[in-house]
N, C-alpha and C positions, 0 to 999 in steps of 0.2 A: 578181561583187561580192556574191553571196549569202552567201558565207562571211564577209564583213566585218560582217554585222549583229550577230552574236553578241557579240563583244568589246565593242561599243559599249553594248549592253544591260547587259552586265556592269558597265561603268564607271558607267553611270547608276545602277545599283543600289547601287554603292559610295557614290556621292555622297549618295543618299537616306539610306543608313545613317549616314553621317557627320553629316548634318543632324539625324537623330533623336537622336544621342548628345550633341549640343551643349546646354549649359544655356541658359536664356533670356538670360542676360547675354552668353554667347558669340555667340548669334544676333544680339544687338543690336550687338555689336562688328563682326561681319561686315557687317551692314547699313550701319553707319557708315563702315566701310572702303570699301565700294562707293560710298557717297555722296561721300566724300572724294576717291576716285580719279576719279570722274566730274566732280567739281568743278574738276579741273585743266584749264587752258585748252588744253593740248596733246593732250587726249584727245577724239577726235571720234566714236568708236564706242562702242557699249554693250558693256560687259564683264560676264561672269557669273563667279561663284566657281566654280572647278573643284575645288579641294581646300582643306581647312582642316587645317593640321598644327600639331603642337607646342602644342596648347592647354594653357595653365596657368591654373588658377583658384585663388587663395589668399585665404582670408578672414582678416582680422586685425581688431582692435578698431576701427580707423579706417575700415574698409570692405572691399571686395572688389577684388582686383587680377586683371585678365584680360589674358593675353598670348597672341596667336596669330599665325599666318602664313597668309595667304590667297593661293593661286595663282589668278590670274584668266585667263580665256580670252576672246579677242575674238569678238564676234558680227558678223553681217553688217548689223545694224541701226545706224543712226546714234544717237548719244547722246540726241538730242532726240526720238527716235521715240515716238509716243504709246503704242503697245502693245509691250511688250518681253517678253511671256510666251513667244512661240514664235519667238525669233530663232535662226537657225542659227549654230552656232559656226564660226569660220573656223580651220581646223586648222593651217594652215602658218604662222601668225603666231607671233611670240615671245610667251611667256606671262609677263607681269609678275607679280611677287609683292609683297605688302604685309606688312610687319610692323606689328603694332598692339599697343600697351600702353595699357590703360585702368584707371583707378582710380575705382570707384563708391563712393558713400557707403552707409550702412546704411538709407536710407529705404525706405518701402514701395514707392515708385517710385524706384529708385536714380538719383541724379544723378551726372553725370560730374564728379569732382573734378579730374582731370588726365588728359591723354592724349598720346600720341606716335604718329605714323605715319611710316613710311618705305616708299615704293613705288619699285620699279625693276625692271630686268631681274633674273631670278632669280640669275644668276651674279654680278651686281653686289652683291646683298645678302650673298653669301657671302665677299666680300673682307674680309680680317682687320680693317682699320682701320674699315670700315663696321660690321662686327659689334661691335667694341669700343664704337663710339659708340652703336649701338643698345642694347647692354646697359646702358651707363651711363645713357642716357636713360630706359630702362625701370625701372632701379633708382630713379631720381628720381621717376618716376611712382608707383611702388609706395609710396614714402615719403609721398606727398601726403596731407594731412589728419591726419598722425600727431600733430603737436603744434599746439595752437590758436594758440600765439604766433608760429609760423613763418608769417608772412603769405604768401599765394600771390602771387608777383610776375608780372604779365602779361609782363614782359620776358623771363623765362626761356622762356616758351612761344614768344614772337615769334622769338627767335633760333633756336630748334630748327626752326621752319618755314622759315626763310630759307636753310637749307642746301640745296645742290643735290640734287635728288631722283634 
């Protein structure tokens, strides 16, 4: 098993690198995604981010749009465990992925104008219909706050959460 230690160290180094290259808003989205994911009733274990991919950050006059995909990995700790710093990851489990799109306003402490999450098995998120829906939802999120007269309707958000994850 001595030969196995090296690749793992390599992977951990890559994760650290990815974290360093993320903007503060991207870090915030990753934290929010983890919170959202753990908030689901069918999630009983604590998950850690394994990879953050495809990060997009676009600034326009109405704020900053951030989109990214987080691959999660399950740990041996329960979700409610008080200390989650040194939880072993459980390697043989499926790795869920979450797509997240957030629109932040231009404040000093940016507020979330709109957001969309979709979490599921990785292969599930690659299905064409789901990808199309995700893209449409993310486009809508990016438009948030663009015109003051287009009031934000809570119903738009409610129905996007009600879709099967």
